[in-house]
N, C-alpha and C positions, 0 to 999 in steps of 0.2 A: 220842760222849759228851764228848770233850774240847772239841769246838767248842761244844756246848750249854752246857757249863760256862763257857766263855769269853764267850759271849753273855750269860748270866745275870749274870756278874760285871760286865760292861760296863753292862748295864741298871741294876744296883744302884748303880754309880758315878754314872751320870747322874741317877738318882732322887735321890741324896743331894746332888749338885751343885745340882739344881733346888730342892730343899727349902731349901738354904742361901741361894740367891739370891732367894728370894721376899721381897717387901717387906712391911712390917707391914699394909698395906691389902689384901694378898692377891694383888696383881698382880706381874707380872715386867716390869721396865723395861729390857730389853735394847735396845741402840742400833738405830735404824732408819737405817742408813748409806746415804747417797745421793751419794757422790762429793764433789767440792770446790765445786760450784756454789753451794750455800747458804752455805758458808764465805766465798766471795768476795763474795756479795751482802751478808752481814752486815757485812763490813769496809766496803763501799761505803755501806751504810745508816748506820752509826755515824759515818763521816766526813762524809756529806752533812748529817746532823743535828747535826754538831759536838759529839758526845757523847764525853767523854774516858773511854774504856774500854780503856786501853792494855794491860793484862795480857791481856785477851781478844783484842785485835787482834794482839798479838805471838804468842800461841798459835795463832791461825788462820793467820797468815803462815807459821809454822813447819810447820803441817800441810799447807798448800798446796804449799810448796816440797818437802816430803818426797814428794809424789806426782808430781813432774815427771819425764817420760821423758828419756832421754839426748839425743834430738833437740831438746829444748827445749819440747816440747808437753806437753799433758795429755790423757789418754785418758778416754773414758767407760767403757770396759770393757777387760779384760785383753788380749785379742787383737784389738783394733781395728786395722784394717790400717795406717792412719796415725794420727797424733795427731788430736785433735778440734779443729778450728779455733775453733768457738764457745766451747768450754770453755777453750781457751788464751787467747782474748781476755778472757774474764771473769776468769781468773786474773791476767793481767798488769795489767788495770785495777785490781783489788783490791790487788795488790802495790804498784803505783805509788802508789795513793791512800793506802796505809798509812803511807808515809814511812819504812818500816824496811828497804827494799831499794833499792839504787842502780840506776839504769838501766844503769850501766856494768858491773854484775856479770855474770859469764859466763852464769849461768842466765837472767838477763833478756835479754841479747843473743841467746841461743839461742832464747828464746821469740819475740822480735821477728823474728828471721830466719825462723822457722817460719810466723808469721802472714803476713809479706810474701810468702813463697814460695807460700802457699796462697790468695792473693787479697786479703788485707788485711781491715780492719774492714768494708768494704762487702760482703763475702761471708759475713758472720755471719748467723745465723738471726734471724727477725723479733723474737723476745723479747729477744735480746741487743741488737739495734738500738734497741729501745724503751728498754732500760736505758741505752744510750749517749746517747739523746736526752734522757732525764730528767737525766742528768749534764752535758748541754751538750757532749758529745763528737761528736754528730751533730745535724743539723738535722731537726726534725720536717717531714714533707711539708706543703705548703701546704694540702692537704685530705686527710684520712684516707679511704681507700676506703669504709669503712662509716660513714655518718653516725650521730650519737648518736640521732637521731630514730627510727632503726630499732627501738629498744626499745619504741616505742609501737605498733608493728604488732600487731593483735589476734591471739589464739591461733588464730583461724580462717584467718589469712593463710598461704599455702603455705610460708613460712619466717618464723619469728619467734624472739624471744629464748628462749622456753622449749622450742624445738626443739633447742637446744644443750645438751650435757651439763652437769651441775652444775659439774664441774671447769672446763669451758670458760667458763661464765657467770661463775664466781668470778674468773677472770683477765681476761675481756673487759670486765666492768663497769668496773673502774678504768682499764683501757687506753683505753676510749672517752672517759672524762673527761679523761685526760692528753693524748690526741691532740687533742681538741677545744680544750683550753686551750693546747696546745703548751707544756706546763709544763716548766721546767728549774730545776735547783738547782745553782748553782755556788758553791763556797766558796773560801776562801784556799788550801786544800790541794788543790783539784781538780788532777789531773795533766793534762798535755798529751799526748793520744794521737794527735795529727795525723801523727806519723811512722809510724803503723801503717796509714795508707791507702796503697794502691798508686796510687790516683789522687787527688791532693790536692783536686781539684775535686768529688769524689764524696762530699761531706759529708752530703747529705740521703739518708735511707734511703727506699727505694722497694720497693713490693710488686709483683712481676712480675704483670701482669694478662693472663691468657689471654682468648681470645674468650668462653669460657663464663663466666668471672668478670665480664667487662664486661657481658655480657647479664644476669647475675644482679643485679649492682649497679644497672643501669638499671631492672630490674623492682622492686627494693626501693625505689628513689627514686620510682617511679610510685606504689607503695603508700603511701609517706609523703605524697606530694602529694594523695592521695585522702582522707587523714584529715580528717573533717568536723568543724567546730565548734571546733577548737583551734589553728587555723593561726597566730593572732596570738601565742601564747606556747608554741608547740610545742617550741622549742629548750630553753627553761628547764624545761618539763615533763619532757622527756627526761632532762636532767641531774639533776633532782631525783629522778626514778624510779631512776636508777642509784645515786645517793648513798644513798637509802633502802634499796635492795637490799643494799648493803654493810652499812650500820649495823644493819639488822634481822637480820643473820646473824653478828654478832660473838659469839663464845663467852665463857664466864666468864673465861677467861684473857686476853681482849683481842684474840685473833687472829680473823681472818676465816675461818670454817670450819675453823680449826686448820691451814690450809695456809700454808706459808712464802711461796710466790710471791704468792698472793692478798693476804696481809697486807702484804707489802713494797709491792706496787703500790697497795693501799688507802691506806697512809700518805701516799704522795705525791699520790694523787688527792684525798684530803681536804685536803691542804695547797694543792693547786690550787684548791680551793673556799674557801680563806681560813683554814683552821685553822693554828695555829702548832705548833711542836714541843712547846710547854708544855701544849697542850690535853690534857685527861685521856684522851681516846680515843686520841690518838697515843702518849702515855706508856704507856698500858696495852698498846697493840699492840706497842710495842718490848719491853716487859717480857715479854709473852707469847712473843715470838720468842726472847728470851734464856732463858726458862724451858725451852725445848726443847733447849737445849745439853746435850750429853752428853760423855763422855770416852772416847776410843778410843786405845789405845797411849799413854796419858798426855798426849794432846793434845785440845783442844776440837774438837767437831764440831757444827755447827748442823743438827739433824735437819729434814727437810722437814715432818714431823709426828711425834708420838710414836706408838708402836705397842703400848701397854700392853694394850689390849683384845684385839688380835689375838694377841699373845704369850700372854696368859693363857688364851684359849680353847683354843689348840693344846696348851699345856703341861698344863692341867688334864685334857683328854681323853687325851693321851698317857700321863700318869701313871696314870690309871684303867685304860687299856688294858694298861699294864705291871703291873697287879695292886695298885696302891695303892687302898685302900678309899675308897669315896665318903664314908665317915664320918671319914676321917683329917683331922686339923686342916689340913693343907696344902690338901686339896681343899675342905673347908668354907670356908676363908678365900678361896680363889680363886673359888669359885662365888658367895659372898656379894658379892664385888667385881663379878662379872659381873651379878648381879641389880641392883646399884646403877647399872649403866651401860646398862640397857635404855632405849630411847627412849620418851618419853611425849608429845613435841611433834610437831606436823605440820610436816614439812619440804617442800622443793620437790617431792619425789617424789609428793605428793598431787595435783599438777596433772594428771598423766597416770594417776592411780590413785585416782579420786575417792571410791570407796566403801570403801577400806581404812582401818583404824585403825592408829595407831603400834604398833610392837612389835619393831622391828629393833635392831641394834647397829651402832655405828660402829667405826672403826679405832683412833682415838687416845684418850688418857686422858680428854679433856674434851669429846669430841664428843657433842652433844645433838640436832643438827638434821639430820645427814647420814648416815643409816644405809646399809649396803650388804648385799647378799644373802650374800656370802661370809663376812663376820664374823658375820652372823646365824645361818647354819647351823652355823658353828664354835662359837658360844656355845651353841646348842641341843644340839650333840653333848656339850659339856662338862657340861651340867646334866641330861641325859636320865635318868641313873640316879636322881637325887634327885627329879625331877619325877614319877617313877612312884609314889613312896611318900609324898612330902611335899606336903601340900595347899597350902603356901605357894608352892611352885615351879610348881604346875600351871597357874594362870592365866597366869603369865609364859611358860611353854612354849606354851600355846595361842595367845597373842597373837603370839609369834614365828613359829610354824608358819603361822598365817593370813596374816601379813604376807608371808612368803616365797612362799606360793602366789599371793597377789594380785599379785606382782611379775613373774609370767611374761609374756613378750612375746607379742604376737599370733602371731608366727611359730613359737612353741613353745619357743624357747630362753629362757635367763635372762640379764639384764644385771647390772651391778654396782649402779648407783645409782637409775636411773629407767626406767620402762617406755617402750618404743617410741621411743627416741631414735636413730632410724635414717633420718632424712630424707636421701635421696640428694643433695639440693641442697647440703647442708653440705659434701660432699666437694669442691665447687668452691672453697670459701673457704680462705684460708690457715690452716693448722693441720688442716684436713680431718678425716680419720678419726681421727688420733691424739688430737686435743684435743677435737673438737666432738661426736663420736659416742659412744654407750654401747650398742653393739649387743649382741645375743646372742653369747655366746662359748662355745667348747667347754669351757673350764675351769670357768666359772660353771655352765653347764648340767650338765656331768658331776658336779661336786661337789654340786650341789643334788639331782640325782637320787640320788646315792649317799646323801645324808643321808636322804631320804625312804625309800629302799629298805632301808637298814640300821637306821634308828632310829625308823621309824614303821611302821604296818601298811599303808602304801601301796606298790603295786608297779606293774609294767608294764601291768596292766589298768586302773589308775586313769587317766581320760582326760588330765589334765595331764601325768602321767608318760609316758604313751604318746606324747603329742604331743612331749615333750622328747626322747624316744629317737629318734623320727622325724627331729627336727631334727639330732641327732648323725649319723644315717645319711646324711642329705642333705649334711652338711658335712665328711664324711671325705675326706681327700686321696687322690689316685690311688695313692700309695705305701702307704696304710693308716694313716697318722698323722692327727692333728688339730692344727691350729694353735691357739694360745691368746693371750689378751690380757694376763694378769697374771703370767705366769711365762715362763721361757725353756725352750722355746717349743713345739716339737713334742713333746718328751718329756713336758713338763708337760700339754699338752692331751690327749695320748694316755693318760697315766695317769688323768686326770680322767674321760675318756670311758669307758675300760674299767672302772674301779672303779664308776662310776655305773651302767652298763648291767648289770653282773653283780649289783650289790646289788639292782637292781630286778627281777631274774629273767630277763634275757636269757640264753639258753643259751650256754655256752662254745663250742658248735659253730657258732654263727651266723657266716656268711661275713664280716661286718664285724669280728667279734672275731678270727677266724683271720687276716684280712689285717693287722690291727694287731699281733698277736703276731709274725707273720713279719717285720714291719718292726722291731720292738723287738729280735728276735733278730739281725737283719742288722746293726744298728748297735752291737751290744755290742762293747766294746773287748777286746783280747787279755788284759788284766789282769782281766777279769771285770766291770769297771765300765762306766758310761756317762758321757758328757760332751758337752754341746752348747754351741756358741758363740753369743754374743749377735748375731753376724752373721746368724743365722737370721731375726731380726726384720727386718733390713734387706733381705736377699735374698728373703725370703718363701718359703724352702725350707730343709730341714734342712741345717745346716752343722756338721760335727763340730768339737769343741774341740781334739782332738788328745791329750787326756788325760782321765782320769776324775775326777768330783767325787762327794763323798758325797751331795749333794742329788739330782743327776740319777740316781745309782745307786739311791737309796732310792725315788724315784718309779717307776723302771722295775721294780724288784723288787716293789714293792707291787702294781703293775699285773699282773705275771706271777703273783703269788700269788693275786690275785683270780680269774684265769681258769684256774688249774691246780688239780687235785685232789691232786697230789703234787709232790714236789721234782723240778725239771727240770734237765737239764745246765746 
C-alpha cells in the first residue's frame, strides 16, 4: 500500500506540473533538443547573411562551449566511444565565425587537435562538407555525382526523385541547386579553416564512388539522355523544378517543411538563384528559424523543428489515462488544439497513395503539409474518448483512421511519412538507408497495430492488422528483440511490437512474445531498470548503456505489463 500511495502522489504531482505548463492555445511547447548542430548552423547562417544578432550569437557560443568534452571534441550522444569528428568541425567553424572565441584559447586548441588527429576536414560527413563548400572553406567538386536533370526522370523510371523519402527530398533539392551553381558565400568575417586539413591539397570534397554507385549513376545519365523533346532546355527545366519544389512547400512561418536543415540549405539555394538576403522569402525563412529557438538551462537552443503537436498528443492521452476527465479544461483545450492541427492539404504522400484523402497530423506546431503515421495515431488516441460522444470530433476521427489505414506499405508494415519508399537502389547512393528511405519499421508498425487493437474495434482478424502482425513476426531478431527507426533502439522496437501484438489479440503464449519477454528479462539491470546505448544504432545490435534510464525502463515495463496478467519479479 505504501508503494501504491507513493505512485499516486507522484502521478498527481506530474498532472499538476503538466496543467501548469500548458500554453493558452492548449499545447505544450517543451524543447525538442537535438545537440549543438543547429546552434552551430545558426551562428554560421547569421554571419554569412551579415545579420547583427549579437546577443543570440553570444548565447549560442556559450551553449556550444558548455557541451565540449575534455578531449576537445563534441559528442552526438553520452557514451559515444570517441568524440564526433563531424560535430566537432561544425562547432569549431561556428565558434571561429562568431568572433567571440580566440583560436588560441585552450578549448579551441583542443578541438583543433582532435580534428587533426581524426583525419581533418576532409574526413567529415557529406553534409558538413557541403556546409564548408557553401562557406568557401572547401571547393565544390567540378561535377556533382548526381546531375540536376535527374529530377526530371519520370515516376515510372526505376529510380526517381519521388522514390526518395520526403526528408531526403527536402535536403537534396537545395543541395542539387547549390552543387550545380557551385555557390559560395564569403564575408569579411569568414574564418580561415585551412589549418584543419591534414592534407592542405585536399580542399575539394569528394564522394567515394563504389562500383555499384558508378553503375547506378551511369544508368541515371542514360535515363536523362533518353528524355525526349526537352533536350534544349533540360538543365534550366530541372533547376526550375527544384526551385518550385522548395517554394511550394514553405510553411506559414517561412520555413521549408519546418525543418532546420532544409530551410538553411533553401536560403542559400535561393540566393544562388539570384535572391538577396533582403528578399521577403529569405527574411521570412530566417525569422522562421529564429522562431524555433527555445531556452534550455538559461541558454538558447535552435530546435531542428518544434514538437508541439507530438508533445500535446502524448500528454493529453497520458493525462486521460491517469484519470483526468475528458471534460476537464486541460483536456478540452489540448484536444481543440489538436483538432486545429489536423491536415486538410494534399502533401507529397499522395504521390504513392493516390486514393487517400488528407487526415493526418504532423510533428511541429505549424506543419500543414507533411503528416506522419506516428503523430496521427497519437493524436487519435488523445481524442478517442471525445470522438465517441461528440459529433464534432467524429468526422475528424474517421478521416484520421482512414488515412492511417491507407498508409500501410505493400509489405504489411507501416512507414512514417510515405508509402513504399523502399527502393533498394537508393541504398547505393550517399545517405542511403538513413536519409533516403522510409521503410516499414517495427516501432511504427507496432504502435499503429496497438492503436487499432486498443482504440478501435479492429483486431488480428482484420486483414491489414493480420498482415502487419506477420510483418513483425518476419522481422523479429534472432535474440527475440526488434530494431526500430525512431527510438533507441531495440528496447523501443520491442516495446512497440509487444504492445501492438497484445492489443490486437495475439496470445501472450505465442512463441514470438515468449522470445521477446526472455530477451527483456535478460537485459534488465541489477537496479531493476533498463538502459540502452545509442551505439545500438551504429552496431546494429543491442548495446547496453551501463546504467538505467527512466525512458527505457518505462518502455520495458509497459511491454511486460502488456504481456503479463499479474505482477512479475
